[in-house]
C-alpha positions in Angstrom: -10.1 -8.4 -19.8 -10.1 -8.1 -16.0 -9.2 -4.8 -14.2 -8.2 -4.5 -10.6 -8.0 -1.2 -8.7 -6.0 -1.0 -5.5 -3.7 -3.8 -6.5 -0.8 -2.2 -4.6 -2.6 -2.6 -1.3 -2.9 -5.6 0.9 -6.3 -6.9 -0.2 -5.7 -6.0 -3.8 -2.4 -8.0 -3.7 -4.2 -11.1 -2.4 -6.8 -10.6 -5.1 -4.1 -10.4 -7.8 -2.5 -13.5 -6.3 -5.7 -15.5 -6.7 -6.6 -14.0 -10.1 -3.2 -14.9 -11.6 -3.7 -18.4 -10.5 -6.9 -18.6 -12.6 -6.2 -16.2 -15.5 -3.2 -15.3 -17.6 -3.8 -11.6 -18.2 -4.8 -9.2 -15.5 -4.7 -5.4 -15.8 -4.0 -3.5 -12.5 -4.7 0.3 -12.3 -2.3 2.1 -10.0 -1.5 5.7 -9.2 1.6 7.0 -11.0 3.6 7.5 -7.8 2.7 4.2 -6.1 5.1 1.3 -5.7 4.6 -2.5 -5.8 6.3 -3.3 -2.5 3.3 -4.9 -0.8 2.3 -6.8 -3.9 5.8 -8.2 -4.2 5.8 -9.1 -0.5 2.5 -11.0 -0.8 3.6 -12.9 -3.9 7.0 -13.8 -2.4 5.3 -15.0 0.8 3.2 -17.6 -1.0 4.9 -18.5 -4.3 8.2 -20.0 -5.4 7.6 -18.5 -8.9 6.5 -15.1 -7.7 8.2 -13.2 -10.5 6.6 -15.4 -13.2 3.2 -14.8 -11.7 3.8 -11.0 -11.3 4.7 -10.9 -15.0 1.1 -11.8 -15.8 0.0 -8.5 -14.4 0.0 -5.4 -16.7 0.3 -2.3 -14.5 -1.3 0.8 -15.9 -0.9 4.3 -14.4 -4.4 5.8 -14.1 -5.7 8.9 -12.2 -9.0 7.5 -10.9 -10.4 11.0 -10.3 -10.0 11.8 -14.0 -13.2 10.4 -15.5 -12.2 11.1 -19.2 -8.9 9.2 -18.8 -10.6 6.4 -17.0 -13.2 6.0 -19.7 -10.5 5.6 -22.3 -8.5 3.1 -20.4 -11.5 1.0 -19.6 -12.3 0.3 -23.2 -12.6 -3.4 -23.8 -12.8 -4.3 -20.1 -15.1 -7.1 -19.1 -14.7 -7.2 -15.4 -13.7 -4.7 -12.7 -12.7 -5.4 -9.1 -12.7 -2.1 -7.3 -10.5 -2.3 -4.2 -8.9 1.1 -4.2 -9.7 3.4 -1.3 -8.0 6.0 0.9 -8.2 4.9 4.5 -6.7 7.7 6.4 -5.4 11.2 5.7 -4.0 12.7 8.9 -4.2 16.3 7.6 -7.7 16.1 6.1 -9.7 13.1 7.2 -13.0 14.3 5.8 -11.4 14.6 2.4 -11.6 10.8 2.3 -15.3 11.0 1.8 -15.0 13.2 -1.3 -12.1 11.2 -2.8 -13.5 7.7 -2.2 -17.0 8.6 -3.5 -15.6 10.4 -6.5 -13.4 7.4 -7.5 -16.4 5.0 -7.0 -18.6 7.2 -9.1 -16.1 7.5 -11.9 -15.5 3.8 -12.0 -19.2 2.9 -12.0 -20.1 5.4 -14.7 -17.1 4.4 -16.8 -18.1 0.8 -16.4 -21.6 1.6 -17.6 -20.3 3.7 -20.5 -18.0 0.9 -21.6 -20.6 -1.9 -21.1 -18.5 -3.7 -18.5 -20.1 -7.1 -17.8 -19.3 -7.5 -14.2 -18.3 -5.2 -11.3 -17.3 -6.0 -7.7 -17.0 -3.2 -5.2 -15.1 -3.7 -1.9 -16.9 -1.9 0.9 -16.5 -2.6 4.6 -18.4 -3.7 7.7 -17.8 0.0 8.6 -20.6 0.9 6.1 -23.1 -1.4 7.9 -25.5 -0.4 10.7 -24.8 -1.3 14.3 -26.8 -3.7 16.4 -25.1 -2.6 19.6 -24.2 -6.2 20.6 -27.9 -7.2 20.9 -28.1 -9.3 17.7 -25.9 -10.3 14.8 -25.3 -7.6 12.2 -26.5 -8.7 8.8 -26.6 -7.1 5.3 -30.0 -5.7 6.2 -29.0 -3.9 9.4 -29.7 -0.2 8.7 -27.1 2.5 8.7 -27.6 5.3 11.1 -26.1 8.7 10.7 -24.2 10.0 13.7 -21.0 11.5 15.0 -19.7 8.1 15.9 -19.3 7.2 12.2 -15.8 7.8 11.0 -15.0 9.6 7.7 -13.9 6.3 6.3 -17.1 4.5 7.2 -19.1 7.4 5.7 -17.1 7.2 2.5 -17.8 3.5 2.2 -21.5 4.0 2.9 -21.9 6.8 0.4 -19.8 4.8 -2.2 -22.2 1.9 -1.7 -25.1 4.3 -2.5 -23.3 5.2 -5.8 -22.9 1.5 -6.7 -26.6 0.8 -5.9 -27.6 3.7 -8.3 -25.3 2.1 -10.9 -27.0 -1.2 -10.4 -30.4 0.5 -10.9 -28.9 1.8 -14.2 -28.1 -1.7 -15.4 -24.6 -2.4 -14.0 -24.1 -6.0 -13.0 -22.4 -5.3 -9.6 -21.9 -7.0 -6.3 -20.8 -5.4 -3.1 -18.7 -7.1 -0.4 -18.4 -6.0 3.2 -15.2 -7.5 4.7 -14.6 -7.4 8.4 -11.1 -6.8 9.8 -8.9 -8.3 7.1 -5.8 -10.2 8.4 -2.9 -10.7 5.9 0.7 -10.1 5.0 1.5 -6.5 4.0 3.2 -3.4 5.3 4.0 -4.2 8.9 3.7 -0.5 9.8 0.1 -0.1 8.5 -3.3 -1.6 8.9 -3.9 -5.0 10.4 -0.4 -6.2 9.6 0.9 -3.6 12.0 -0.8 -5.5 14.9 1.8 -8.2 14.5 4.7 -5.8 14.6 3.2 -3.8 17.5 2.6 -7.0 19.6 6.0 -8.4 18.7 7.6 -5.2 20.1 5.7 -5.6 23.4 2.1 -4.2 23.4 1.0 -3.9 27.0 -2.7 -3.0 26.6 -5.9 -4.7 25.4 -9.6 -3.9 25.1 -12.7 -6.0 25.4 -14.5 -5.0 22.3 -15.7 -7.6 19.7 -15.5 -7.5 15.9 -15.3 -9.8 12.9 -12.1 -11.1 11.5 -11.3 -12.7 8.1 -8.3 -13.9 6.2 -7.3 -11.8 3.2 -7.2 -14.9 1.0 -10.8 -15.7 1.8 -11.9 -12.2 0.9 -10.2 -12.6 -2.5 -11.7 -16.0 -3.2 -15.2 -14.9 -2.2 -15.0 -11.9 -4.5 -14.0 -14.0 -7.5 -16.6 -16.7 -6.7 -19.3 -14.0 -6.4 -18.4 -12.6 -9.8 -18.7 -16.1 -11.2 -22.2 -16.5 -9.7 -24.8 -14.5 -11.6 -27.3 -14.7 -8.7 -24.9 -12.5 -6.6 -25.4 -9.3 -8.7 -27.5 -6.6 -7.2 -26.7 -7.8 -3.7 -24.2 -7.2 -0.8 -22.4 -9.8 1.3 -20.7 -9.7 4.6 -17.4 -11.5 4.3 -16.2 -12.5 7.8 -14.9 -15.7 9.3 -15.4 -15.4 13.1 -16.3 -12.8 15.8 -13.5 -12.5 18.3 -12.7 -10.1 21.1 -9.7 -7.9 20.5 -8.2 -9.4 23.7 -8.4 -12.9 22.2 -6.9 -11.8 18.9 -4.0 -10.0 20.6 -3.4 -13.0 22.9 -3.3 -15.4 20.0 -1.0 -13.2 17.9 1.4 -13.0 20.9 1.3 -16.7 21.4 2.2 -17.4 17.8 5.0 -14.8 17.9 6.2 -16.3 21.2 6.1 -13.0 23.1 4.3 -11.8 26.2 0.6 -11.1 25.6 -0.9 -7.7 26.5 -1.9 -7.9 30.2 -3.2 -4.5 31.1 -6.8 -3.4 30.4 -6.9 0.0 28.6 -9.6 2.1 30.0 -11.6 4.4 27.7 -9.9 7.4 29.2 -6.4 5.9 28.5 -7.4 5.1 24.9 -8.6 8.7 24.3 -5.2 9.9 25.6 -3.4 7.4 23.4 -5.1 8.5 20.1 -4.4 12.2 20.8 -0.7 11.4 21.4 -0.6 9.4 18.2 -2.2 12.3 16.3 0.4 14.7 17.6 3.2 12.4 16.7 1.8 11.9 13.2 1.8 15.7 12.7 5.5 15.8 13.4 6.6 12.7 11.6 4.1 12.7 8.7 3.4 9.0 9.3 -0.1 7.6 9.8 -1.0 7.2 13.5 -1.1 3.7 14.9 -4.2 4.6 16.9 -6.9 6.9 15.5 -9.9 8.6 17.2 -12.1 6.1 15.4 -10.1 3.0 16.2 -9.9 4.0 19.8 -13.8 4.1 19.9 -14.3 1.0 17.9 -12.0 -1.0 20.2 -14.7 -0.9 22.9 -17.7 -1.7 20.8 -19.4 -5.2 20.7 -20.1 -5.8 17.0 -20.8 -9.3 15.8 -21.4 -10.1 12.2 -23.5 -12.8 10.4 -21.7 -14.5 7.5 -24.5 -17.0 6.7 -25.7 -15.3 3.5 -22.4 -15.8 1.6 -21.7 -19.2 3.1 -25.1 -20.4 1.9 -24.8 -18.9 -1.6 -21.2 -20.1 -2.3 -21.1 -23.1 0.0 -18.0 -21.4 1.3 -15.9 -22.6 4.3 -13.8 -19.8 5.9 -10.3 -20.3 7.1 -10.3 -20.4 11.0 -8.8 -17.2 12.4 -6.5 -19.2 14.6 -4.9 -20.7 11.4 -4.7 -17.3 9.7 -2.9 -15.7 12.7 -0.5 -18.7 12.9 0.4 -18.4 9.2 0.8 -14.6 9.2 2.9 -14.7 12.4 5.2 -17.3 10.8 5.7 -15.1 7.8 6.3 -12.0 10.0 9.0 -13.9 12.1 10.7 -15.1 8.9 10.7 -11.6 7.4 12.1 -10.0 10.5 14.8 -12.6 11.1 
């Protein structure tokens, strides 16, 4: 039996899409109050038989912070894909560290207790060290503590430490570090919101560099790594190409057939923007489009080396140009 956490999010939905193409029974753990809107959107975007494929998924309400409940519901499980994570809490961002690490610890220990055969943990490039643009960042680039690290990146780094300890205790686990994941999802949140924001007329760009990857490639790499015994006890950067934010914004605008951002956003302007977004989020209760961390990250030159996973899996990543074109077409269709 295969279990997926975070199946109601964007990456989890793409993973379920890929798993249901290969297996007939998948169990997805979800919070009791979560909905399947993003999962339904992803399946509808790529399948003509979306409902039939969705029916292969057994949705189970689980409180991941309740270790005793988790142990009971993981009885008989063979494989776990752990995608669930809180990304942002406007009212208590540092609570992310506690919640994400607690969930990772509970899942890892429950997996050991129930003798789960395989475990895949979704971390992030945010948990890797920084090479400051001098060299490519690899899986071996050392993490450095500092105020520039966001609560989310700290939660992923500390969660990785938990998984490494579980590996030392005998868990067959692999860690993936995806770069910025592009995909279909909630057009108001995460990377999908870039398409909506640019479609509405984003004026500003920055010159930072980061890695980008298609959500379908992340899902495929996760499954292929779980099927490759030599991957266990290792971590892998999952990234297709390193692009400037300006180039990504321009290509999204081109495929949406709208005007590309033409004004360079100074660091001062970005600092003002995230503070305005924070204030607006306090009033509306919605997650801010720009955060303190994203405003800082937009100016960093961070380039990632994907050679390790390409060599092990002989994997060819989807070009980011193609990914943007496909997502833009789906966005236009959904908004028409």
